[in-house]
C-alpha positions as CSV (number, residue, x, y, z in Angstrom):
1,M,10.1,0.3,7.5
2,K,7.7,-0.1,4.9
3,L,4.2,-1.1,5.2
4,Y,2.3,-1.9,3.1
5,V,-1.5,-1.1,3.9
6,G,-4.6,-2.6,2.1
7,N,-8.6,-2.9,1.9
8,L,-8.4,0.5,2.0
9,S,-11.8,2.8,1.1
10,F,-11.5,3.9,-2.8
11,E,-12.1,7.4,-0.7
12,T,-9.3,7.1,1.2
13,T,-6.7,10.0,0.7
14,E,-2.9,10.0,0.8
15,N,-3.6,12.6,3.9
16,D,-5.8,9.9,5.6
17,L,-3.4,8.0,5.7
18,Q,-0.6,10.0,7.1
19,D,-2.8,11.2,9.9
20,L,-3.6,7.9,10.7
21,F,0.1,6.5,10.8
22,E,1.9,9.6,12.1
23,Q,0.0,8.4,16.2
24,H,2.8,5.6,15.9
25,G,5.5,8.1,14.6
26,Q,7.4,9.7,11.7
27,V,5.8,8.9,8.3
28,S,8.4,9.9,6.0
29,E,6.1,8.9,2.8
30,V,2.8,8.2,1.7
31,A,2.1,6.4,-1.7
32,L,-1.7,5.8,-2.8
33,M,-1.6,3.5,-6.0
34,M,-4.3,5.1,-8.0
35,D,-5.5,3.4,-11.3
36,R,-4.0,4.8,-14.6
37,M,-6.6,4.4,-16.8
38,T,-9.8,5.8,-14.1
39,G,-7.9,8.0,-11.7
40,R,-9.8,6.0,-8.9
41,S,-7.6,4.2,-6.0
42,R,-6.3,1.0,-6.2
43,G,-7.7,0.0,-3.0
44,F,-3.6,-0.2,-1.3
45,A,-0.9,2.1,-0.4
46,F,2.9,1.9,0.9
47,V,3.3,4.1,4.0
48,T,7.7,4.6,5.1
49,M,7.7,5.2,8.1
50,G,11.0,6.9,10.3
51,S,12.7,3.2,11.9
52,A,12.0,-0.4,12.6
53,A,10.1,0.4,16.1
54,E,7.2,3.1,14.4
55,G,6.5,0.9,11.9
56,Q,5.8,-2.5,14.1
57,A,4.7,0.1,16.3
58,A,1.8,0.7,13.5
59,I,1.4,-3.1,12.4
60,S,0.6,-4.3,16.1
61,T,-1.9,-1.4,16.4
62,L,-3.7,-1.0,12.8
63,H,-3.5,-4.1,11.5
64,E,-7.7,-5.6,11.2
65,K,-9.0,-2.1,12.3
66,P,-11.8,-0.7,11.2
67,F,-10.6,2.0,9.0
68,A,-14.1,4.2,6.8
69,G,-15.6,1.1,7.3
70,R,-13.5,-1.6,6.8
71,P,-10.7,-3.8,8.2
72,L,-7.2,-2.5,7.5
73,T,-4.3,-5.1,6.3
74,V,-1.0,-4.0,7.6
75,N,2.3,-5.9,7.0
76,E,5.9,-5.1,6.2
77,A,6.0,-4.7,2.5
78,R,8.1,-6.8,0.2
79,A,10.6,-6.8,-2.3
80,R,8.5,-6.6,-5.6
81,E,8.7,-10.1,-7.2
82,E,10.5,-9.7,-10.9
83,R,7.4,-11.3,-13.0
84,P,7.7,-11.9,-16.8
85,R,6.7,-9.4,-19.3
86,N,3.9,-10.0,-21.3
87,T,4.5,-9.9,-25.2
88,G,0.5,-9.0,-26.3
89,G,0.3,-13.2,-26.9
90,Y,1.8,-12.7,-30.3
91,S,4.9,-15.5,-31.0
92,N,6.5,-15.0,-34.4
93,S,7.8,-19.0,-33.0
94,R,5.6,-20.0,-36.7
95,R,8.0,-19.9,-39.7
């Protein structure tokens, strides 16, 4: 089960999340989202748990609980929505 973890401190590391979520079951992947320009955390991550039961246990225990001074947002990750591509504002429709 893939979980969305939000409202993270910018100092949180993937190892921090691994340690936190392993208390609720097997963690198969942690992906902390980083800003390409600054190299800093974007304040959210995705954690993949070994089973749906472990994922639900993590959600029920960790959602809105303080971690590194901030209340976490933990819920089941949703599929990414398709967004229209931004063409940079240039339109070649005038002839």
